[in-house]
C-alpha positions as CSV (number, residue, x, y, z in Angstrom):
1,K,-51.5,-69.2,208.5
2,P,-50.1,-65.7,208.1
3,R,-50.0,-63.8,211.4
4,D,-51.8,-60.7,210.2
5,A,-54.3,-62.4,207.9
6,K,-57.8,-60.9,207.8
7,G,-60.7,-62.8,206.3
8,K,-60.2,-65.8,204.0
9,V,-56.7,-66.4,202.6
10,P,-55.7,-68.3,199.4
11,V,-53.8,-71.6,199.7
12,I,-50.5,-73.1,198.5
13,F,-51.2,-76.8,198.6
14,V,-48.0,-78.9,198.4
15,A,-47.9,-82.3,196.6
16,G,-44.6,-83.8,197.3
17,W,-41.9,-86.1,196.0
18,L,-41.1,-89.8,196.2
19,S,-38.9,-90.0,199.2
20,C,-40.1,-90.5,202.8
21,D,-38.6,-87.2,204.1
22,S,-40.6,-84.9,206.2
23,V,-41.7,-81.6,204.7
24,E,-40.6,-79.7,207.8
25,A,-37.2,-78.0,207.7
26,P,-35.8,-76.8,211.0
27,A,-33.9,-73.5,211.2
28,G,-30.3,-74.0,210.0
29,T,-31.2,-76.9,207.8
30,K,-29.4,-77.5,204.5
31,D,-32.5,-79.2,202.9
32,E,-33.4,-77.1,199.9
33,S,-37.0,-78.1,199.6
34,G,-37.5,-77.4,203.3
35,L,-35.9,-74.0,203.0
36,V,-38.3,-73.2,200.1
37,F,-41.3,-74.2,202.3
38,R,-40.1,-72.0,205.1
39,G,-39.8,-69.1,202.6
40,L,-43.3,-69.8,201.2
41,A,-44.7,-70.1,204.7
42,Q,-43.6,-66.5,205.4
43,L,-45.5,-65.1,202.4
44,P,-48.2,-62.9,204.1
45,E,-50.7,-63.5,201.3
46,F,-51.0,-67.2,201.5
47,V,-51.7,-70.2,203.8
48,L,-49.2,-73.0,203.2
49,V,-50.7,-76.6,203.4
50,R,-48.3,-79.6,203.6
51,M,-48.8,-83.3,204.3
52,D,-46.4,-85.7,205.9
53,K,-46.8,-89.1,204.2
54,Q,-47.8,-92.2,206.2
55,G,-45.1,-93.0,208.7
56,V,-43.5,-89.6,208.5
57,G,-43.7,-86.9,211.2
58,D,-46.9,-87.4,213.1
59,S,-48.6,-89.5,210.4
60,E,-49.2,-93.2,211.2
61,G,-48.1,-96.0,209.0
62,V,-44.9,-97.2,207.3
63,C,-43.9,-94.9,204.4
64,A,-41.5,-97.5,202.9
65,E,-44.4,-99.9,202.6
66,T,-47.1,-97.5,201.5
67,D,-48.2,-97.7,197.9
68,F,-49.1,-94.8,195.7
69,E,-52.9,-95.2,195.8
70,S,-52.8,-95.0,199.6
71,E,-50.6,-91.9,199.4
72,L,-52.9,-90.2,196.8
73,A,-55.9,-91.0,199.1
74,G,-54.1,-89.1,201.8
75,Y,-53.6,-86.0,199.7
76,R,-57.2,-86.1,198.6
77,A,-58.3,-86.3,202.3
78,V,-56.2,-83.3,203.2
79,F,-57.6,-81.4,200.2
80,R,-61.2,-82.1,201.3
81,A,-60.4,-81.1,204.9
82,L,-59.5,-77.5,203.8
83,K,-63.1,-76.6,204.2
84,N,-62.8,-77.1,208.0
85,F,-60.6,-74.1,208.4
86,D,-62.5,-70.8,208.4
87,F,-59.5,-68.7,207.4
88,I,-58.9,-70.7,204.2
89,D,-60.3,-69.5,200.9
90,T,-61.2,-72.8,199.3
91,K,-62.1,-71.1,196.0
92,R,-58.4,-70.0,195.6
93,I,-56.1,-73.0,195.8
94,Y,-52.8,-73.1,194.1
95,M,-51.3,-76.6,193.7
96,L,-47.5,-76.8,194.1
97,G,-46.4,-80.2,192.8
98,I,-42.7,-81.2,193.2
99,S,-41.0,-84.2,191.5
100,N,-43.6,-87.0,191.6
101,G,-46.1,-84.5,192.8
102,G,-45.2,-82.3,189.8
103,G,-46.7,-85.1,187.7
104,F,-49.8,-86.3,189.7
105,A,-50.9,-83.0,191.1
106,P,-54.0,-82.7,188.8
107,L,-55.3,-86.1,190.2
108,I,-55.8,-84.7,193.7
109,P,-59.0,-82.8,193.0
110,E,-61.4,-85.5,191.7
111,S,-64.8,-84.0,191.1
112,E,-65.6,-81.0,188.9
113,S,-66.4,-79.0,191.9
114,E,-63.0,-79.8,193.5
115,Q,-61.2,-79.0,190.2
116,A,-63.0,-75.6,190.1
117,Q,-61.4,-74.8,193.5
118,I,-57.9,-74.8,191.8
119,R,-56.8,-71.4,190.5
120,G,-53.3,-72.5,189.3
121,Y,-50.7,-75.2,189.2
122,I,-46.9,-75.1,189.7
123,S,-45.1,-78.2,188.5
124,V,-41.5,-78.5,189.6
125,G,-39.4,-81.3,188.0
126,G,-42.6,-83.2,187.1
127,W,-43.3,-86.1,184.8
128,V,-46.1,-86.9,182.3
129,K,-45.0,-89.9,180.2
130,T,-45.5,-93.4,181.4
131,W,-43.3,-94.5,184.3
132,F,-41.8,-97.2,182.0
133,E,-40.6,-94.4,179.7
134,H,-39.3,-92.4,182.6
135,M,-37.3,-95.4,184.0
136,L,-35.6,-95.9,180.6
137,E,-34.7,-92.3,180.3
138,I,-33.3,-91.9,183.9
139,E,-31.3,-95.2,183.4
140,R,-29.7,-93.9,180.2
141,R,-28.7,-90.7,182.0
142,R,-27.5,-92.7,185.1
143,F,-25.3,-95.0,183.1
144,A,-23.8,-92.1,181.1
145,L,-23.2,-89.9,184.1
146,S,-21.5,-92.7,186.0
147,G,-18.9,-92.9,183.3
148,K,-20.0,-95.7,181.0
149,S,-18.9,-95.4,177.3
150,P,-21.7,-94.8,174.7
151,G,-21.4,-98.5,173.6
152,Q,-21.6,-99.6,177.2
153,V,-24.7,-97.4,177.8
154,N,-26.5,-99.0,174.8
155,D,-25.6,-102.5,176.0
156,R,-27.0,-101.7,179.5
157,M,-30.1,-100.1,178.0
158,K,-31.0,-103.4,176.3
159,D,-30.9,-105.1,179.7
160,A,-32.8,-102.2,181.4
161,A,-35.5,-102.3,178.8
162,M,-36.0,-106.1,179.4
163,L,-36.0,-105.7,183.2
164,Y,-38.5,-102.8,183.3
165,D,-40.8,-104.4,180.7
166,E,-41.0,-107.6,182.8
167,W,-41.6,-105.6,186.0
168,L,-43.7,-102.6,185.0
169,I,-45.5,-103.9,181.9
170,K,-45.9,-107.6,182.7
171,G,-46.3,-107.1,186.5
172,R,-43.7,-109.6,187.6
173,S,-41.6,-109.2,190.8
174,I,-37.9,-108.2,190.5
175,E,-37.0,-111.2,192.6
176,D,-38.6,-113.6,190.1
177,I,-37.2,-111.7,187.1
178,L,-33.6,-111.9,188.4
179,K,-33.9,-115.5,189.3
180,E,-34.8,-116.2,185.7
181,R,-32.4,-113.7,184.2
182,P,-29.5,-113.2,186.6
183,Q,-27.6,-111.1,184.1
184,L,-30.1,-108.3,184.6
185,A,-29.1,-107.8,188.3
186,D,-26.3,-105.3,187.4
187,V,-28.8,-102.8,186.1
188,W,-31.2,-102.9,189.1
189,P,-30.4,-99.6,191.0
190,E,-31.0,-101.0,194.5
191,G,-28.6,-103.9,194.4
192,K,-29.7,-106.7,196.8
193,D,-32.9,-104.9,197.8
194,R,-35.4,-106.3,195.3
195,A,-38.6,-105.3,197.2
196,H,-38.1,-101.5,197.0
197,L,-36.9,-98.7,194.7
198,Y,-35.9,-95.3,195.9
199,G,-37.3,-96.3,199.3
200,R,-40.8,-97.2,198.2
201,P,-42.4,-100.6,197.6
202,L,-42.4,-102.0,194.0
203,R,-46.2,-101.8,193.8
204,F,-45.9,-98.0,194.2
205,Y,-44.3,-97.8,190.7
206,Q,-46.6,-100.4,189.2
207,Q,-49.5,-98.1,190.2
208,L,-47.6,-95.1,188.7
209,Q,-47.4,-97.0,185.5
210,Q,-51.2,-97.3,185.4
211,L,-51.6,-93.5,185.5
212,N,-52.4,-91.4,182.4
213,L,-50.9,-88.1,183.4
214,A,-51.1,-86.8,179.8
215,A,-54.9,-87.1,180.0
216,A,-54.9,-85.4,183.5
217,W,-52.8,-82.4,182.4
218,S,-54.8,-82.1,179.2
219,R,-57.9,-81.4,181.3
220,V,-56.2,-78.5,183.2
221,K,-57.7,-75.1,182.2
222,V,-56.1,-72.8,184.8
223,P,-52.7,-70.9,184.7
224,T,-49.8,-73.3,185.1
225,Y,-46.1,-72.5,185.8
226,V,-43.9,-75.4,184.8
227,L,-40.4,-75.3,186.3
228,R,-37.4,-77.5,185.7
229,G,-33.8,-77.3,187.0
230,A,-31.2,-77.0,184.2
231,F,-29.1,-79.7,186.0
232,D,-32.0,-82.0,186.7
233,W,-30.8,-85.5,185.7
234,I,-33.8,-87.3,187.2
235,M,-36.7,-86.0,185.1
236,S,-36.4,-85.1,181.5
237,R,-36.8,-81.6,180.0
238,E,-39.3,-83.0,177.5
239,D,-41.7,-84.1,180.3
240,S,-41.9,-80.5,181.6
241,E,-42.3,-79.1,178.0
242,L,-45.1,-81.6,177.4
243,I,-47.0,-80.6,180.5
244,A,-46.9,-77.0,179.4
245,S,-48.0,-78.0,175.8
246,Y,-50.9,-80.1,177.1
247,V,-52.2,-77.3,179.3
248,N,-51.7,-74.8,176.5
249,S,-53.9,-76.8,174.2
250,N,-56.7,-75.3,176.3
251,G,-55.6,-71.7,175.8
252,D,-52.5,-69.6,176.5
253,L,-52.3,-70.8,180.1
254,A,-48.9,-72.4,180.8
255,T,-45.4,-71.0,181.0
256,F,-42.3,-73.2,181.0
257,Y,-39.0,-72.0,182.6
258,E,-35.8,-73.8,183.1
259,I,-34.0,-72.5,186.2
260,P,-30.2,-72.1,185.7
261,Q,-27.8,-73.9,188.0
262,T,-30.6,-75.8,189.7
263,G,-31.2,-79.5,190.3
264,H,-34.3,-81.7,190.5
265,T,-35.9,-80.0,193.6
266,F,-34.4,-76.6,194.1
267,Q,-30.8,-77.6,194.8
268,H,-28.1,-75.2,193.6
269,Y,-25.4,-76.9,191.6
270,L,-22.5,-75.6,189.5
271,S,-22.6,-78.4,186.9
272,L,-24.6,-81.5,185.8
273,A,-21.7,-83.7,187.2
274,D,-22.1,-82.0,190.6
275,A,-25.8,-82.6,190.5
276,F,-25.3,-86.3,189.8
277,K,-22.8,-86.6,192.7
278,G,-25.1,-84.5,195.0
279,K,-22.4,-81.9,195.5
280,S,-24.5,-78.9,196.0
281,A,-23.5,-75.2,196.3
282,P,-25.1,-72.9,198.9
283,F,-28.9,-72.6,198.6
284,D,-30.0,-69.8,196.2
285,P,-33.0,-67.9,197.8
286,K,-34.0,-66.5,194.4
287,I,-36.1,-69.7,194.0
288,I,-38.5,-68.5,196.7
289,G,-38.9,-65.2,194.8
290,L,-39.5,-67.0,191.6
291,L,-42.4,-69.0,193.1
292,G,-43.7,-66.1,195.2
293,D,-43.9,-63.6,192.4
294,W,-45.9,-66.0,190.2
295,L,-48.3,-66.9,193.1
296,R,-48.8,-63.2,194.0
297,N,-49.5,-62.3,190.4
298,Q,-52.1,-65.1,190.1
299,A,-53.7,-64.2,193.5
300,I,-54.1,-60.5,192.4
301,T,-55.6,-61.6,189.1
302,H,-58.1,-63.9,190.8
303,E,-59.3,-61.6,193.6
304,D,-63.1,-61.6,193.7
């Protein structure tokens, strides 16, 4: 809550990424997302609302074993709890979705009345295709950036397509698939851990596969700012462009912008190779201005 706020204040509601990191960033941290949140929290015109996932921070549970449906239910519960704070303007909520959240953000408000509370979306490094398509795309980039030749990439993609079809489409466990087809083990990103991917349980992604985010974004009828880092190797540029195009089918509402020298979630990189290696340059605070300027413009427009 801004220190000098008077009356009801509009809200930046954060829908976060896949990993089990906390949204809090202590002073002196090098975590780029945390630094952005600290910057947004200092905007005098907004309340910043964030949620720690189950098992993170003060939240109970085990994040590494929490599926997506449970996590989404948590976001929805927080959204509905906003009405309990007398300083929050629940008619002016701006949804900031980052990475996975940059895809599923429109699913958080369920009813028409809840959707009417949203005055704008910001999608950063989001996705909108099926998760199966996403996995094939990220694997092709991963193989190429790790130094495989074009022919080797194609050979590995045949195995990756088989592996992810068995898992995401047919619903089988990775353990069972690799017992039957041991030659596919080399393309599984987690090595010997066959119960998790990127620190989350396998059913998390099977539930992502069931989503229809294209339909969700096609229903959005409020201003939308779609951002993507130019050196984001995790999510494709096409996903961000599609989000903007789906929203724009409802009017001239969405703007797509690719942020130079930026990775998947606000990291500053000097090259795509550095982004893949996680070799970041010092944080660029211009990111905070980019977000803040758009939010302030929208808040002024929606004053009523």
